[in-house]
C-alpha positions, -999 to +999 in steps of 0.1 A: -137+010+471-107+033+468-089+008+446-120+003+424-122+041+419-085+043+411-088+014+386-118+031+369-099+064+369-068+048+354-088+030+328-106+061+318-074+081+316-058+055+294-090+052+273-092+090+268-056+092+259-060+065+232-093+079+219-076+114+217-046+098+198-070+079+174-090+111+168-058+130+160-045+102+138-079+100+121-078+138+114-043+134+101-055+105+080-083+125+064-059+154+059-033+131+043-059+115+020-070+150+010-034+160+002-027+127-016-058+131-037-049+167-046-014+156-054-027+128-076-050+152-093-022+178-099+001+150-111-024+138-137-032+173-148+005+181-152+009+149-172-020+158-194-003+191-202+034+178-205+030+144-222+016+161-253+052+169-262+060+132-264+029+125-285+041+153-309+076+139-311+065+104-319+038+115-344+061+139-362+090+115-363+082+103-399+083+139-410+117+145-393+130+114-410+117+127-444+131+162-438+165+151-425+172+119-445+149+115-475+149+151-488+187+154-490+187+123-513+179+147-542+214+161-540+229+127-546+218+130-583+240+161-587+217+177-612+211+146-633+174+140-624+149+133-651+112+126-650+117+088-649+142+089-620+120+115-602+089+093-607+107+063-589+119+086-562+084+100-556+068+066-557+090+055-527+083+088-511+045+085-513+046+050-499+068+058-469+054+092-461+016+095-466+016+131-456+034+140-489+004+146-512+022+156-544+055+167-558+062+192-585+095+186-604+113+216-621+137+202-647+157+235-647+189+248-662+213+276-656+228+293-687+251+322-695+225+337-718+189+347-716+161+322-708+126+330-718+102+333-688+132+326-665+151+347-640+177+367-658+203+387-639+232+401-659+246+372-678+231+347-654+198+330-663+177+304-644+146+288-659+128+255-664+130+232-694+101+211-682+078+209-652+062+176-640+037+169-612+035+136-593+009+128-567-011+100-551-045+114-563-034+120-599-047+094-623-015+091-644+020+085-631+029+120-638+016+152-655+038+175-676+028+210-667+052+228-689+078+221-716+100+244-737+092+221-766+055+225-762+031+254-766+025+260-728+035+292-713+054+292-680+042+315-653+068+317-626+053+307-594+060+321-560+082+291-550+103+293-582+108+330-579+117+331-543+141+302-545+157+316-577+162+349-560+178+332-530+201+312-553+213+344-570+218+362-537+237+333-523+260+332-554+266+369-552+277+367-516+297+334-520+333+333-508+350+313-535+380+306-513+360+284-489+334+258-496+300+264-480+287+241-453+257+218-457+237+241-433+245+272-454+235+254-486+203+241-471+193+275-456+199+293-490+187+267-514+155+256-498+122+272-487+099+259-460+064+274-462+030+264-451+022+228-463+051+227-487+089+225-490+108+237-521+142+222-524+170+230-549+195+203-558+228+214-542+254+224-568+290+214-565+314+240-551+332+242-585+298+248-602+291+276-577+324+293-586+314+291-623+279+305-614+296+335-598+316+342-629+284+339-650+269+367-630+297+390-639+306+382-675+298+362-705+318+331-708+330+315-740+319+290-747+286+297-728+281+269-702+248+253-695+241+235-661+212+213-651+198+226-618+168+206-606+142+219-581+114+201-564+084+213-544+069+189-519+032+196-511+023+182-476-010+174-461-009+177-423-041+157-419-023+126-433+001+126-403-005+095-383-011+104-347+007+080-323-011+081-289+008+060-263-010+079-235-046+067-240-050+069-202-047+107-206-059+116-240-093+104-250-091+121-284-063+137-304-068+154-337-050+178-361-067+211-364-060+246-378-041+269-355-071+291-352-094+262-342-112+270-310-145+251-304-173+272-291-193+243-278-166+232-253-182+227-219-167+225-184-170+188-186-140+185-209-103+193-205-082+203-235-047+213-244-028+219-277+007+221-292+017+236-325+031+214-353+066+223-365+080+234-399+057+235-428+028+224-406+031+254-383-004+266-393-018+235-376-018+221-341-024+188-323-056+193-303-060+170-272-093+166-254-105+143-226-137+142-205-131+151-169-148+119-159-123+101-180-094+118-162-110+112-128-106+075-134-069+080-140-066+102-109-083+075-089-060+048-103-030+069-092-046+078-059-057+044-047-022+027-042-009+057-023-041+058-002-038+021+006-002+027+018-015+056+040-043+035+053-020+006+060+003+030+080-027+043+098-038+008+106-004+000+120-006+031+142-041+022+155-028-014+162+001+000+181-022+023+200-045-006+208-015-027+220-002+001+242-037+006+256-040-031+263-006-033+279-014-003+300-046-019+312-028-052+318-001-035+338-027-016+357-046-048+365-014-066+375-005-037+398-039-040+414-037-078+417-002-076+432-014-048+456-044-069+467-021-100+470+003-082+493-026-068+514-044-101+516-011-120+523-003-095+550-037-101+565-034-139+563-001-137+581-011-110+605-041-128+620-023-160+632+007-139+642-015-116+663-032-146+679+002-162+687+015-129+701-016-125+724-013-161+736+024-156+742+018-124+762-009-141+783+015-170+791+043-146+799+023-123+821+005-150+840+020-160+874+006-195+871-015-214+846-039-242+852-038-273+832-069-262+813-053-229+804-021-246+793-040-269+770-060-240+756-030-219+748-011-249+735-040-257+711-042-221+700-005-219+693-006-252+674-035-242+652-022-208+643+012-223+636-005-248+613-023-219+595+010-202+589+027-234+578-002-242+554-001-208+538+036-209+533+034-245+519+007-234+494+028-205+482+059-227+479+039-255+462+024-231+437+058-217+428+073-252+424+044-265+403+044-233+381+081-238+375+078-276+372+103-281+400+086-311+416+081-347+404+047-364+400+045-393+425+023-420+412+005-442+437-025-464+435-055-450+455-089-464+463-112-436+452-140-442+477-115-442+506-099-411+493-132-391+490-144-403+524-111-392+540-115-357+524-151-355+537-141-365+572-113-340+575-135-311+563-165-321+585-142-320+615-135-284+607-170-276+596-196-298+612-224-280+593-208-290+559-231-315+541-212-338+518-225-365+493-206-384+467-210-410+440-185-432+422-191-452+390-170-472+365-138-477+386-126-482+422-089-475+420-065-456+398-029-444+398-022-407+406-003-384+430-024-385+462-009-353+476-017-332+445-051-348+441-057-341+478-048-304+474-073-302+445-101-317+466-092-295+496-092-263+477-124-270+459-141-282+491-129-251+510-143-228+482-176-246+483-180-241+520-166-205+520-189-192+492-222-208+503-249-193+525-252-209+560-284-228+549-268-242+517-234-254+526-236-285+505-212-303+482-217-333+459-187-351+445-189-375+416-161-397+402-167-417+370-147-434+343-155-424+307-135-433+275-102-437+294-106-405+314-114-400+351-140-373+355-145-355+389-173-330+394-177-308+425-213-293+426-222-269+454-253-247+462-233-216+467-236-180+456-223-187+421-199-168+398-210-139+376-206-149+339-182-120+330-158-131+358-157-169+349-129-163+324-107-148+351-111-170+381-081-192+372-057-162+370-032-155+398-043-130+424-078-127+410-105-123+436-143-121+430-157-091+448-186-102+470-196-102+507-178-135+513-145-123+500-138-091+517-110-104+539-087-133+539-084-144+502-051-141+484-065-151+450-043-182+446-067-211+453-082-216+419-050-206+401-033-232+422-059-258+411-054-249+375-016-253+377-021-287+395-045-300+369-021-289+340+008-305+358-012-337+361-019-335+323-056-329+328-080-300+324-105-281+346-137-263+336-164-245+354-202-238+350-220-215+373-253-198+379-255-168+403-274-177+435-279-213+424-244-229+426-212-238+408-199-270+392-162-276+387-152-305+364-118-321+364-107-345+337-076-366+344-059-394+324-069-429+338-039-449+348-048-484+360 
């Protein structure tokens, strides 16, 4: 009873420890999943805000190419542009860069005299000879807006005035001992404004020196220089938006910088970034539904969650294995404890009887023949018990370690069964035996090992049967090259939950017939014997009705 309580207490302690561990790990799992989800959400939200820069860079790349490479091509002509050359240049431009809507070409000249409707400073004059407009939505290839040979009047526009003034200021401050850099030329001879760029053909350094002289005095003869200027009108809505992040941005559009939709609800997330240069009055406007972003969050979250769940599963498996091993170790400890106790009892009983008999012989002054025979029989029987117990332990160890050889002899099965019955009925006169043999009369086996099987199963049948039902029926039959033995008793039976454990070492069924004197090796010994003989043993049992053991061995004729 004490050991049972200790077993339950140990089991509960281990169980509670594992349950506590699993609860803590489950709490940690939930917390980890919560943090992982929040991390995924934050990561996607940060990407939503940060990746817009890459969308802008890729979308504005054609403009950068136009600004850095195509625009400076004008300077290659060194002031020798005409309407035909400009038309070819603009045609290429419109095909490659759809955001260029139209181009205004100022076929201008710089003289040392006065130009009507031009910019005149001292002896320096800057004005157009003709103005042409090229564009994709214009019906003709070009339109002449102004010509000195015609009757049109030229009204200086803001772009012409501003760039002309910048040119004059640049010439006035020019250091003629050192050629200006390309950056200096570009910053002084171009204007970047909203939706347009005005660009003056870069003059040669020698020409700039002459320009500076023209500001101060009249030269003879009076020089005339062709100085072309172009204004590129740009349409930001023609910029092709390249969205390589469709998992983040559901919709991207170009909108005025002041655009702020009033109907935006909490169901959408938006961000924006200003376009550069002449498009600075506009922005890229990014918008996605929160349900759309939730899918991306989930796609990012799931792989990490699966890793966390796999790690949690491993921990739970480890906890289960630890729990199982603790229980196995606990059961093994109990089985070994019971084995030592029972083995001690098995040895103690015959030893005590031998000691009492020895003391009686030693203390008696004389013994009658009857007393001598009695004490001799007692000593012989108890010595046989000790010897049998030791032989069983030794045989079990040898069979388990396969340290013995299988001796094959031919036996008559009827004689063998009757011999077993006679030996047990001598010890237990109230033991009722019956048997039946069918299909064979002899076969080759190890008679000692088979005898041990019969003896163990017969002893169990007698031990675990009520006084009025001490019966055992043995059958032996040949079926499909196998010898099948069945041992059917009318005993107390074996509870179903314990049937799976009866062949384990040191296992004992707790019942009124098994309180003392069982080591728990009998059926384990039978199992090892049958395995050693290349057979198998099974059991069927019903509580309070009886048990049937079936042994199947190979038939050797």
